[in-house]
N, C-alpha and C positions, 0 to 999 in steps of 0.2 A: 353689822349685827343690829338687832332691835329687840331688846328683851321685852319691853312693853309696847305692843302695837298701838293701843289706845286705852282710855279709861271710860267706863260706862257709869254715869251718875246713878247713885242709888235711888233717887227719887224720880228718875225718868229723863226723857229727852224732849226738849221743846220743839214742837212742829207748828209754826205760826202762833196762833192763840191757844193751841191745844197742847197739853202735856202728856206725852205718851209714856205710860209706866212700863218699865222693862222687867224689874224684879217684883216680888210680891205677887199680887193678883194682876199681873201684867202680861207682856208679850211672851216672855219665856215660858210662863205657865201655859199659855195658849198653844205654843209650839209643842210643849210636853204633852198636852192633851191630844193634839192632832197626831203626834207620833204614836202614842199608845193606842189610839183608835185605829190607826192604819195597821199597826202590828196585830191587834186582835182580829181585825177584819181579814187580814192576809192569812192568819192561822185558820180562821173559819172557812175561808174560801178553799183552802187546800185540804183540810181535814173533814169538813162537813159539820163541824160542831164548834160551839164557843168554848174556849178554854183559856186559862191563864198560863203564862210561862211558869217555869219551876220556881220554887220558893225563894232561892237566892236572887234570881232575876227580878221577881216581883218586889222583894224587899229593897233591892237597889233602886228601882224606879220610884217606889214610894218615898225612900229617903231623899232622892233627888228632888221630888216635888216639895217635900218639907223644907229642904234647903233653899229652894227658889222662893217659897212663900216667906220664910223667915229672914231672907237676905237683907231687906231694908232695916231690920231690927239690929242684927249683929254686925252687918257689913261695915257701916261707918266707923265702928270702934276699931276695926282692923285696918281699913284703908279709907281714911276720911275723904280723899280726893276722888274716890270712885272705884268701882270694881276694875282691877287691871286685867286686860286681856293679854296674856304673855304670848310672845311669839312661839316659844317652845310648846306651851300647852295647846295653842291653836293648831300647830302642826301635828301634835299627837291626836287631836280630835279628827282632823282631816284624814290622817293615816288610818285611824281606827275605822272611820266611816267607809273609806275606800276599800280597805281590807275586808270589812264585813259584807259590803255589797258584792264583791267578787266571790267571796267564799259562799255566800248565800246562793248566788246564781249557779255556781258549780255544784253545790251540794244537792240542789234540786235536780239537776241533770243526772246525778249519780243515785238518786232515789232515797236520799235521807229525809227523815221527817222535817216538815217546814220550819218547826221551831228550833231545830238543832243548832243552827249557827247563831241565832239570836241569844239563846241561853248560854252557849259555849263562849260567845264573845264577852259576856259579863264575867264569867269565871276567869277567862284569860286576862281581861283588863284589870280586874282587882288583884289577882295573883301576880300579874306581871308588874304592876306598879309597886306592890308590896315587896316583891323579890328584888326589883331593881333598886328601890330605896334602901332596903336592908343591905344589899351588897355594897352600895356606896358608903353607907355608914360604917361598915366593917373595914372597907378598903381605905377610906379617907377619913377615919375618925378624928385624926388630929386637926383636919381642916373643918369638918362638920361641927365639932364640939369645941372649937377654939373660943376661949373666953366664957364658956358656960359654967355657971356657979350655982344656979338655983334650979329647982325642979321645973318651974314654968319655962325657964330658958332652955332646959334640956328637951322638954316636950315640943317647944317651938322649933328647935334645931332638927328634931326628928322629922317634922312634916314640912319644913321650909324648903321648897323646891325652886325658889326664885333665883338662887345662885347656881343652878344646875342641880346635881345631886341624885342622878340615877345612872345605873350602869346597865348596858344592854344585856350582858351575860346574866346578870341577876334577874332581869325580866324573863329571859329564856328559861332559866332554871325554875323560877316560880311558876311560869306559865306551863312548863312541862309537867310539873307535879299536879297542877290543877287539871290539865288536859287528861291525864290518865285516870285521875279520880272521877272526872266527868264521864269518860267512856265506860268506866267500870259501873258507875251508878246507872247509866242509861243503857248498858249492855250493847254498846256500839263497837264495831271493829276498829280498833285504834289506828292500825296501819292504813286502812282504806280511807278513813277520814283524814288522817295526817297528809296523805297525798293530795287531798282536795284543798286543804287549808295552807299547805306549804307556800304556794305563790303569794297568798294573801299576807303571810307573815313578813315576807320580804318587801311587799308593797308598803306595809306599815313601817318597817325599818327605814325605807327610803325617805318617806315623809318625816319620820322622826329625826333623821340626820339633818334634814333641812332646818328643823327646829333647833338642833344643836348649833348650827351656824348662827341663827338669830340670837341664841342665848350666849354664845361664845364658848361653851364647854367643848370638850373633846378636841381641843385645838392641836395644831401641828407643830413641828419643829421648824427651825429657821429654814427659809427657802429663798433661792435666788432666781426662780423661774418667773416668767411673765405673769402667771396667774396667782401669784402669792397674795396674801391678804394681811392687813394690819388692823388691830383692834384698838379702840380708843382707851384713854385713861379711865380707871375705875371699872373696866370690863373684867370678866372672869379671867381671860388669859393675862391681862395686865397685872391684876392682883396676884395671880399665881407666880408670875415671873419676878415681880417685886419681892414677894415673900421668900422666894428661893435665892434672892440676891443676884439674879441675872439681869435686872433692869433697875435703873435709878428711879427713886420715888417721884422725881419731878419730870419723868419722861412723858411726853404728850401722847404716846401710843406705843404699841409693841413693835418689835422689829418685824420685817416681812416673814410670814409663816406659811407653811403648807396648809391649804384649805382641806384638811383631812375630812371635815364634815361633808364636803361635796364629793370627795373620793368615795366615802362610805355610802352616800345617798345614791350615787351612780351605780355602785356595786350592788346595793340592795335592789334597785329597779332592774338591773341586768339579770340578777339571779332569779327575780320574780318572773321575768320573761322566759328564761331558759327552763325553769321548772314547769311553767305553764305549757310550754311547747312539748316538753318531755313527757308530760302526763298522757298525751295521746299515743306515745310510743313505748310506754313502760311495759315490762313483761309480767310483773307481779306487784301486788300491793306492798308498799314500803319503798319502792325504787325511787320515787320522787323525793320522799323524805331523806333517803340516804344521799341523793345527789345534792340536795340543799345543805345538808350537814357538811359534806366534803367541800363544796364550793365556798360556803360562807366561812368556814374555819380557815381554809387556805388563804382566802383574800384578806380576812381580818388579820391573820398572822403577818402578811406582807405590809398591810397598811400601818400596822403598829410600828414599823421601822421609821416612819416619818411622823409619828405622833410625838407630841412634846409634853403631854400631861401626865405621863407615867414613868416610873423608874423600873429598873430591873429588880427582880425578886429572887430571894433565896440564893444570893451570891452569884447570880448569873446576869447577863445583859437582857434576858427575856422578861418582858412585862407579865403581869398576872394574866392579862388577856391573851397573850401568846401561849402561856402554859395551858389555859383553858381551851384555846384553839387546838392545841395538840391533842388534848383529851377528846374533844368533839370530833376531830378528824379520825381518831382511833375508833370512836363510837360509830361513826359513819362506815368505816371499813368493816367493823364487826357486824354491823347491820347487813351490809351487802353479803358477807360470808354466811350469815344466818339465813338470809333469804335464798341464797343460792343452794344451801344444803337442804332446806325444807322443800324447795322446789324440786330438787332431784328425788327426794323421798316421795313426793306426791305424784311424780310423773309415772305413767303406766309403764310396765315392763315391756321392753322391746322383744319381738319374737326372735327366736334363734335363727 
């Protein structure tokens, strides 16, 4: 694991006799300007006119620019040693970029407006992070708010992601709500667009699970297989096992554990490939989404049996993620039944 990949000095990086600024009026702002210019040009190239993204996306990019410019002022107060680049956050960014590229490429082939995926990505990113964090705070409130006594401590605990702190299903729920709101406002066919972006969702999940391994969260149960992993002292799994009384406080590392993060990453990439292939063979809009729901809920249900970070809920041995998996599997089956029924109704009558 590697929670912090490296730290970026707030005042820049020395290159020979020159000091290259990163934050403030530096390299990151230049990258931001280049990306915005390319986005606007791409919209202009495909639509024939200059136009801005929707209000939420525009506000997000403006807020990002303000954060980059003001980082040297406020950053040293929060992280005096430099801006930490967390392994988990880096994988989220990589997954987000890969998923967005794939979805944008596929949406163009399906005839959606060129700005659709860029705007939708902002909606899903913000709602997904908010939903994932909210779900974690509700499910693990005893851990997240341990020792919190003041309002500043409470607010910091709400936004502190350095010790893990997001739950995949919360992200999916928050993202789903934002998705249907987006399609309603844009008057887009939700099932058709869902088939386009479903493979991208699982690409993002695959990279996100690699981030889980770097961070140490979502760890597995004890394992005797050759590919087991051990996490060092003070890591997320080590702290959790010590707190539960399963590990001595002076233990140098955790016992061998299942690399469930890798299981889930492989699972995400495989489902992305299957849904990408199935899109060419689907019979109606919504089939790819239904397949993704069925596969992901079934595999997540099975992986939970070798996870070690959750307990059974409501007097059963099933974790909360397994209960949600059962619900999502039922939703997938219901969606298939709905699509089959509407397809029969829409089919022309056969001659006698």
